[in-house]
N, C-alpha and C positions, 0 to 999 in steps of 0.2 A: 468665218472672217467677219470682223467688226470694222466698219468704216465710219469714221467720225470726221465731220467737217462743219464745225459750229462756231458761232460768235455770240458772246454775251457780255453786255456792259454790267460790271459789278461795282459795288461800293465797299471798300475795305477800310481798315484802320489807317492806311496810308493814303486814302483818297480813292478816286475812281480808277478802275482798271478794265481794260478791254480783253476779255478772255477770247483767244483765237486758237482753237485746237484743231489740227488736221493730222490724222494718223490712221494707220491700219494695224489691226491686231489679229494675228493668226489664231485659228481655232486650236485650243490646247496650250497656248502660251501662258506663262506667268510674267506679267509686265508690271514693273514698279514705276510709280510716279514719284519723282524726287525733286526737292527744291525747297527754298525758304518758305516760311509761313506767309500766307497771303499770295502765293504764286499761282493759285488756281487749282490745286490738286483735288481738294474735296469738292469744289464746284463741278469739276469734270466728272467725278463719280456720281454726283447728284443729278447731273444732266443725263448721264447714261441710264441711271435708275428711273428717271422720270419724275424725280422730286423737285426739279428745277427746269424750267423751260428756257431754251436758247432764244435769243432775239431773232436769229436766222441761222439756217443751216440744215444739214441732212445727217441722220444716223441710220445706217443699214446694218442688219445682223443676218448673216447667211442669206443675203439678197432680199430680205424682207425689210420694208420701210418702217422704222420705229418713229422717226421724225422727218418731216419734210415741210419746212415753213412756207415754201412756195405754194404748195397746194393745201396748206393748213392741215395736214394729216399729223396725228399725234397719238401714239399707242399709249394707253393708260399704264401706270406703274404695275398694277396687278396682273397685266397681261404680258409682261416683259420677261418672265421666267429668270429672275435675278435673285441671288441671295446677297444680302447686305449685312456686314458685321461692322458695328461702330466701336469706337474706343471705349465708350461708357456702357457697353453691354446692352442697354435698353431692354432688359428683361421685365416681365410683368411681376411686380413684387408680391402680389396677392396670390400667385399661382406657384405650384411646385415645379420642379424641373420637368417632370413628365407632362404636367399640364401646359407648360410653356411650349413644349414640342408638339403636343396634340393640337393646341390652338393654332399653331403655324401650319399644320398639315392641311391638305386639300380635303374637301368634303368627299367622303367615301374612299379615301386613300387607305391602302392596306397598312395595317399596324406594323408589319415586318420592317418597314423603312425606319420607324422610330426605334424598334428593338435593335436593329443593326447599328444605328447611330449611337445609341446608348452604350453598346458594346465597344464600338470603335473608339469613342471618346472617353471610355472608362468612367461612365456616369452611373453605373449600376447601383452603387451604394449611396448615391446622392439624389436619385430620381424622386424621392418623396419629400425632399427638403425644399425650402423656399430660398430664393436668391440671397436674401440678407444674411442667411446662415452660412453662406459659402465664401471661400476666399476669392480674390480677384482672378486668379488663374482658373479656378473651378467655374466661376461665372463666365469667363471667356470661352471655355470649352462648351458650356451650354449654349452660348450665343452662336458659336460656330455650328453646333449641331442643329440649332433652330434654323439657321440660314440654309441648311442643306435638306431640310425635311421635304420640301417640294421638288427635290431633285433639279435644281437650277442648272442651266447651261453656263451661266456666267456668275462668278463670285466676286463681289466687291469688298475689299478690306481696307477700312479707313483707320490707319494706325492702330490696329487692334491690340498690339502688345506693348504699346509705349509706356503704359502706367504700371507694368509688371516688373518684378525683380528679375535679375539676370538669369538665374537657373530656371525659373518658370518660363521665361521668354524663350530660352533655348528649346525646352520641351515642346512648347506650343508651336514653335517653328517647324518641328518635326511633324506635328499633327497637320499643320497647313500643307506641307509638302506631300504628306501621305494622302490627304483629302483631295488635293489638286490632281494627283496622278490616278488614284483609284476611281474617282468620279468623272474623270475625263473633262475637267473644267477648263474654261478660259477664265483666268484670274487677273484682276487689277488690284494691286496693293499700293497703298500710300504708306511710305516709311521714311524716317530720317536716319535709321540705323544702317550704316554701310555694311557691317558684318552680316546683318539679316538680309540685306539686298543681294549681296554676293552669294549667300547660301541658297536663296530661294529663286532668284529671278533668271529668266531667259534673256530679257532685255530691260533696259532702263530708259525712261523718258525724263529728261531734266527740264523742269519748267522754270522759266524766268519771266516774271511780270506777265503771266497769262499766255505765254507761248512756249512751244517745245523748242528749246535752244539747242539741245543735243540729244541723240539717242544712239543706243548700241548695247553691246553686252557689258555687264557690270565691270569686268576687269579693265576693259578699254576706257570706260567712262571715268573710273576713279583712279586710274594710274596712267602716267604718260608713257608707259611701256606695255608691250604685250606680255601678260603674265602667264607663265607656264609653270608646271609643277603638279605633282600628284596631290599634295596637300597645300591648302591655302587658308590662312587665318588673318583676321584683321586685328591689329593691336595699336597700342599707344606707346611712343618712345618715352622712357623714363630717365635714361641716362646714356651719355656718350662718353666712352673711356678710350682716348687715343693711346695706342701702344706704339711700338717701333714703326711698323709699316702698315698696321691695320687699326681698326677701331672696333671695340666691343660695344655693341648696342644692346641695352637692356630694354625689352619690349614687354608691356603688360598685355597678355592675351587671356581674356576671360578673367579668372582669378589667379593666374599663374604668371610668373616673370620668366621670360625666355631670353637667353643671351645669344646674340648672333654676331659672328665675326665677319666684318665687312671691310672691303678696301676703302681707303680714305676718299678716293674719288667718287665712290658710290654713295657716300653719306654726307658729302659736303653741303648739300642743300637741306639736310635734316636738322631739326631742332627739338628740344624737349616739348612734349605734348603733341607732336605731329602724329597723324594717323598713318599707319603703314600696312601694307600687305606682306606677310611673311610666307613665302612659298618655298616648299621643300622639293628639291630636284636631285634625285639620287643621293638623298640624305645630306645634301649640302644646302642649308638655308640661305635664301636670297631675299633681300629687302627691296620693296618698291614703295615709294612715297605716294600717298593718296592725295590727289590734287583737289 
């Protein structure tokens, strides 16, 4: 269990902001921080990692004090057992893939951890190459592997897939889900991609101007209805074609256009460009607008 109750005065592009985060995250959860740029998402990760000190507050992890400003206790970043993956990879350019992983490992750590990660992340053919010779997706796989070398309990992901193309992003989402489950991690993800959030997250915290304005499961956060159905996809409305008593809605899902037949009353609030969830229930597709 992670308990966070912190305050931090920040200066952003829109002026000063008071970050006030109070939350609990269960062991083994994957929680996404969602909100506009400048809402405090990255600052929250940095405070948890020890890269930024709060002005006041407490952070406890499994009943151990990481931060307590009242008694001035502060656990150093290197002792927090956290893996951190940045959007820009942050790999050492003068080292090979293997050397990047070896450098991140603990002194005296068994080499099998690195071998297992290279196999899991499919880096075998890349391990002797340097980062500048790799694609963005390959570099991010290395960054994920490097973050896991020390077997952290907590994984922090700061928009790690935002700069990648759609197909690579989907594949890396699968890697993240697998890593989270196989390593038994507690994971905090910063993301603006609603499809990614719905696919990966147990819960979502919506940040607005430094505070958690809403929290809950992704379907409840992004739709004004309880979303049920065996299959759920996020898409964008391309066209609305009224027929006699129904409307045919063309939805772009990934790189495919799906046509959904909906009642006129169900789509009266929809417009071109709206984000929707397409849920399939007994092979009958249902549309839910994302708020």
